[in-house]
C-alpha positions as CSV (number, residue, x, y, z in Angstrom):
1,M,1.5,-61.9,50.4
2,T,3.4,-62.5,47.2
3,D,3.6,-59.8,44.5
4,D,3.7,-62.2,41.1
5,E,3.7,-58.8,38.5
6,E,5.7,-56.3,40.8
7,L,2.1,-55.0,42.3
8,Y,2.5,-53.4,45.7
9,A,-0.1,-52.5,48.3
10,S,1.2,-49.0,47.8
11,D,0.1,-48.8,44.0
12,L,-3.7,-48.9,45.1
13,L,-3.7,-45.8,47.6
14,G,-5.3,-43.0,46.4
15,R,-7.0,-44.5,43.5
16,R,-10.7,-45.2,43.6
17,L,-12.1,-48.8,43.7
18,L,-14.2,-49.3,40.6
19,E,-15.7,-52.8,40.8
20,V,-15.1,-56.0,42.9
21,T,-15.6,-59.3,40.9
22,A,-15.5,-62.6,42.1
23,E,-15.1,-66.4,40.9
24,G,-16.2,-69.6,42.4
25,G,-17.9,-70.0,45.7
26,T,-20.0,-67.4,47.2
27,P,-19.7,-63.4,46.9
28,A,-18.5,-63.9,50.7
29,R,-15.9,-66.7,49.8
30,P,-15.3,-66.6,46.5
31,S,-12.3,-69.0,45.4
32,R,-10.7,-65.7,43.2
33,L,-11.3,-61.9,43.8
34,R,-10.5,-59.2,41.6
35,L,-10.3,-55.6,43.0
36,H,-10.8,-53.2,39.9
37,V,-9.0,-50.1,40.6
38,E,-8.4,-46.8,38.9
39,E,-5.2,-46.2,36.8
40,V,-4.0,-49.7,38.1
41,G,-6.7,-52.1,36.5
42,A,-7.7,-55.2,37.8
43,V,-5.9,-56.9,40.8
44,L,-6.1,-60.4,41.7
45,L,-6.5,-61.7,45.2
46,R,-6.3,-65.5,46.0
47,A,-5.4,-68.0,48.4
48,A,-1.3,-69.0,48.4
49,G,-1.1,-71.3,51.1
50,P,-2.1,-69.7,54.6
51,G,-1.4,-66.5,52.7
52,L,-2.7,-63.9,50.4
53,S,-1.5,-63.4,46.8
54,L,-1.6,-60.1,45.2
55,S,-1.0,-59.7,41.9
56,A,-1.8,-57.8,38.7
57,D,-4.1,-59.2,36.5
58,P,-4.1,-57.2,33.1
59,G,-6.1,-59.8,31.2
60,A,-9.2,-59.1,33.2
61,G,-9.7,-55.7,32.0
62,A,-10.2,-52.4,33.5
63,G,-13.3,-53.1,35.3
64,A,-15.2,-50.0,34.5
65,G,-18.3,-51.4,35.5
66,D,-19.6,-53.1,32.1
67,G,-17.9,-56.4,32.8
68,A,-15.5,-55.9,29.6
69,G,-12.7,-58.2,30.0
70,M,-13.8,-60.2,32.8
71,D,-13.5,-63.9,33.0
72,A,-17.2,-65.8,31.7
73,D,-17.5,-67.0,35.2
74,A,-16.5,-63.6,37.2
75,V,-19.6,-62.1,38.7
76,P,-20.0,-58.5,40.5
77,V,-19.8,-58.6,44.1
78,T,-21.0,-55.0,44.6
79,G,-24.5,-55.7,44.9
80,G,-27.1,-58.0,46.4
81,Q,-27.3,-59.9,49.4
82,G,-23.4,-60.8,51.2
83,C,-21.8,-57.8,49.3
84,A,-22.2,-55.0,52.3
85,P,-18.7,-55.2,53.2
86,V,-17.5,-53.8,49.6
87,R,-20.7,-52.1,48.3
88,R,-20.8,-48.9,49.8
89,F,-16.9,-48.0,48.8
90,V,-17.1,-48.8,45.1
91,G,-16.4,-45.2,43.6
92,L,-14.2,-44.2,46.6
93,P,-10.4,-43.7,46.9
94,I,-8.4,-46.2,48.7
95,R,-7.0,-44.6,51.6
96,S,-4.9,-47.4,53.4
97,V,-3.9,-51.4,52.8
98,R,-2.6,-52.9,55.8
99,E,-1.4,-56.3,56.8
100,V,-3.7,-58.5,58.8
101,R,-1.9,-61.2,60.7
102,H,-3.0,-64.5,62.4
103,R,-1.4,-64.8,65.8
104,D,-1.7,-68.2,67.9
105,G,0.3,-67.5,71.0
106,R,3.7,-66.3,70.2
107,V,3.3,-67.7,66.4
108,G,1.9,-65.5,63.8
109,R,1.5,-65.2,60.4
110,A,0.1,-62.9,57.4
111,C,-3.8,-63.8,56.3
112,G,-4.5,-61.3,54.5
113,L,-5.1,-57.4,53.9
114,A,-7.5,-54.7,55.0
115,F,-8.3,-52.2,52.8
116,R,-9.3,-48.7,54.4
117,F,-11.3,-45.6,53.0
118,A,-12.4,-42.6,54.4
119,D,-15.6,-44.1,56.4
120,G,-14.6,-47.7,57.2
121,G,-13.2,-50.5,55.1
122,F,-13.1,-54.0,54.5
123,R,-10.8,-57.3,54.6
124,V,-9.6,-60.0,52.2
125,L,-8.3,-62.9,54.7
126,V,-7.2,-66.4,53.7
127,L,-9.0,-68.8,56.8
128,D,-8.2,-72.5,56.6
129,G,-7.3,-72.3,53.1
130,E,-10.1,-70.2,51.9
131,L,-10.8,-66.8,50.6
132,V,-13.2,-64.5,52.8
133,L,-14.3,-61.2,52.3
134,A,-15.1,-59.7,55.5
135,H,-16.2,-56.4,57.6
136,D,-14.1,-55.0,59.9
137,R,-14.8,-57.6,62.7
138,L,-15.6,-61.3,62.3
139,P,-18.1,-63.3,64.5
140,G,-16.7,-66.2,66.8
141,A,-13.5,-66.4,68.4
142,V,-11.7,-66.0,65.2
143,E,-11.5,-62.3,65.4
144,E,-9.5,-62.5,68.7
145,H,-6.6,-64.0,66.8
146,L,-6.4,-61.2,64.0
147,H,-4.3,-58.3,64.4
148,E,-3.4,-55.0,62.7
149,D,-0.3,-53.1,63.8
150,V,-2.3,-49.8,63.9
151,T,-2.1,-49.0,67.8
152,L,0.7,-46.4,69.0
153,A,2.6,-46.8,72.1
154,Q,4.7,-43.6,71.2
155,V,4.2,-40.3,69.4
156,V,6.9,-37.3,69.0
157,R,5.9,-34.3,67.1
158,T,9.1,-33.1,65.3
159,C,7.8,-30.0,63.6
160,P,6.5,-27.1,65.6
161,A,4.6,-25.8,63.1
162,S,3.4,-26.5,59.1
163,P,3.6,-29.1,58.1
164,S,2.4,-31.4,60.9
165,Q,4.8,-34.3,61.0
166,W,5.6,-36.8,63.7
167,D,7.8,-39.8,64.7
168,A,5.6,-43.0,66.0
169,W,6.0,-46.3,67.2
170,T,3.5,-49.1,67.2
171,T,3.1,-51.7,70.1
172,D,4.4,-54.1,67.9
173,G,7.8,-51.9,68.1
174,Q,7.2,-50.8,64.2
175,Y,8.4,-47.4,63.2
176,L,6.1,-44.8,61.7
177,Y,6.4,-41.5,59.9
178,L,3.5,-39.3,60.0
179,R,2.8,-36.2,57.7
180,Y,0.3,-33.8,56.7
181,R,1.5,-31.5,54.0
182,H,-0.7,-29.5,51.7
183,G,-3.8,-31.0,52.6
184,E,-2.5,-34.4,52.2
185,G,-1.9,-36.9,55.0
186,S,0.5,-39.9,54.7
187,V,1.9,-42.9,56.9
188,D,5.1,-44.0,56.1
189,Q,6.6,-47.6,57.4
190,H,10.6,-47.3,58.0
191,P,13.1,-49.5,59.8
192,S,13.7,-46.6,62.2
193,E,13.4,-42.8,62.5
194,D,17.1,-42.7,61.5
195,T,16.6,-41.2,57.7
196,D,19.8,-43.2,56.5
197,T,17.9,-46.3,57.0
198,W,14.7,-45.0,54.7
199,D,14.2,-46.4,51.2
200,V,17.1,-49.5,51.9
201,G,15.7,-53.0,51.2
202,D,12.2,-53.4,51.7
203,G,11.7,-52.0,55.1
204,S,10.3,-48.7,53.9
205,R,6.7,-48.8,52.3
206,L,3.9,-46.2,52.1
207,L,1.1,-47.7,54.3
208,T,-1.8,-44.8,53.8
209,L,-2.2,-41.8,51.8
210,W,-5.5,-39.1,51.6
211,D,-6.3,-36.0,50.3
212,D,-8.9,-33.7,52.1
213,G,-9.2,-31.2,49.2
214,T,-7.5,-28.2,51.3
215,D,-4.2,-26.8,51.0
216,G,-3.7,-26.9,54.9
217,G,-0.2,-27.9,56.5
218,E,-1.7,-28.2,60.2
219,I,-3.8,-30.8,61.7
220,A,-4.3,-32.1,65.5
221,L,-2.9,-35.2,66.3
222,P,-6.5,-37.1,67.2
223,D,-7.7,-35.7,63.7
224,F,-4.6,-37.3,62.2
225,L,-5.2,-40.4,63.7
226,A,-8.6,-40.8,63.1
227,A,-8.1,-40.1,59.0
228,A,-5.1,-42.6,59.1
229,G,-6.9,-45.3,61.1
230,L,-4.6,-45.4,63.9
231,R,-5.4,-45.2,67.6
232,L,-3.1,-44.3,70.5
233,A,-2.6,-47.1,73.4
234,P,-4.3,-46.1,76.7
235,D,-0.9,-45.7,78.2
236,A,0.8,-44.1,75.0
237,E,3.4,-41.5,75.5
238,V,2.8,-38.1,73.3
239,S,5.4,-35.8,73.5
240,V,6.9,-32.6,71.5
241,L,10.5,-32.5,70.2
242,T,12.1,-29.3,71.2
243,S,15.6,-28.1,71.0
244,W,16.2,-31.9,70.0
245,R,14.7,-32.9,73.7
246,Y,11.6,-34.6,74.3
247,R,9.2,-32.6,76.6
248,S,7.1,-34.9,79.1
249,G,4.0,-36.7,77.7
250,R,0.2,-35.4,77.9
251,A,-3.0,-36.6,77.6
252,W,-4.7,-36.4,74.1
253,A,-8.7,-36.2,73.9
254,A,-10.4,-39.1,71.6
255,P,-10.3,-37.9,67.8
256,G,-12.8,-35.4,66.7
257,E,-13.0,-33.7,70.4
258,G,-9.7,-31.6,70.0
259,A,-6.4,-32.5,72.2
260,S,-6.1,-31.1,75.7
261,G,-3.1,-29.0,74.8
262,A,-1.2,-27.4,71.2
263,S,-0.5,-30.1,68.9
């Protein structure tokens, strides 16, 4: 992914999706796609070789729903046949934007972004050099090669009370910092759990952000993972940090069913 005008995926988090417009092709396979986002404006997505380019497009207008500022050949894709991946998310805040990678054996490359909302999401992919607007899963064998790094191999609770926070590592080895405070949940990516490495270079970024409208500071791990779009690996190690020593891991129930012990 390239950022032509210093626009980052994290800039979109917590902002409402106002409209989606496309140029050329079909609604599901446009040549260019614009997401009109609250307080951000138009965001242009297009194929850039085998990858996806994400850039600000101020000349396209704010996309307030009336077509103002759009190119003459841009058409809304938030209604009608073929637009189901995005139609129901217009008006909702973007909760997370994650990289999608295409894996073929040991070789992998970034091929798009997954946009998540409170109740689902859609993906913008580049497949065979073409932009594809898709549901969570694609039919056929291509889905087997698409990967999002959202499965956790290890989770350690680092605060016994409020706020709820955890250190976590994905099955790909990426460190994540999970936190829930004053009703706001967030997932940050950092090079490691060592805070001296945070916000150094490009290894730190905000991946997920939501506000549930409460002032709560405690949440069970299964409920946090469900809200964040994360999941535990079947053999994940879940533990609590006590006196700077890890306690033995415990099994957790599926999201929404509550944990088998205190979170």
